[in-house]
N, C-alpha and C positions, 0 to 999 in steps of 0.2 A: 545871357545870349538871347537874341530875338529870333523868332521862328516865323515861317511863312507856310500856310496850308497849301498843299499841292493836290489834294484829292482824298478820296475815301480808300481805306485799306483794301476793300474788295475790288478796287480798280487795278490792283497789282496781284496777278495770279500767284499762287504758291509755285515756287521754283521759276519765277518769271520776273519781269522788270517793266517799269514805266519810265519814260524819259521826260525831263524837264529842261527847257531852254533857260539859261541864265546869262547874265552879262559876262560871266566868267567862262562860258562854254556849256556844252550839253552834259547834264548829269543823269545817270541811270540810277533809279531807286529800285532795289531788289528786295524780294520777299522769299526767304528760304523755305524749304519744305516744312520746317517746324515753326514757321511764322515770324522769324526774326527779320528785321529791316536793316538794310545797309544802303548807303549811297556813295557812289564813286563817279569819277569822270567817265563818260561813255566813249572812251578812246583807248584802245589797247596801246601800251607803251612800245610794242614791237613795230607794227605797221599801221596803227591808227584804226584798227577794226572796231566795229560797233559792239561793245561788250554787252549792251542790252539785248542783243540778238543771240548771245551765247547760251550755253547750257549751264544751269545752276546746279551744283552738287555740293551738299554740305554748306560750308561758308565760303565757297569758291565759285568762280565762273570761268568757263573755258571759252576763249575767243573763237568766233566762228570762222575766222580766216586761216589762222595757222596753229590753232590748238594751244596757244599759251594759256596757262592756268593762273588766274589772278585771285589773290585772297580778298574777299569782300571786307574782312576785318581790318587789314593793314594796307591794302592797295598794292602790295608787293607781288611780283611775279614769283611763282613757285618752281621748285626743281632747279634745273641748271640755268633757266632763263633769268635774265637780270633786267630790272626795270620796275617802275612804280607809277601808280596813278593816284591822284588826290582823293582822299576820303572826305566825305561831307557829313557833318552831324545830322542825324535823322531820328525822329521819334513818332509815336502814334499816341493820340489821346482821344478817347471816346470814338474810335474808328476813323479819325481824321489823321492823315499823314502830314508831317511837317518836316521841312529841311531848314537848316540854319540860314538866317537872312543875310549873313555876311557875304553870300555869293550872289545876291541880288537877282531874284527870279524875274524874268521878263514875261514869260507865258507858261502856263501849266497845261 
């Protein structure tokens, strides 16, 4: 797998997100309270809300529009809600965050 650098780990606050525009759409890269990284489409499966603006808790994010809870690990809606967003491979090396290049980053 090939990777593309999108920024420094400190650019993503704990329990926060940073967005990256790709040819395949907007991707939100999240950093949990314990420092783990996840990347998913920045579009809630319910009404398209910006997940990057949601509240991160554990390994989930709550959509700011209608409170859907999305797993950052699987991309699946939690509870009684049904839906899924694409997950994107993400990693950090020496403080630099990378996402998989198969989604073709246009701008970081």
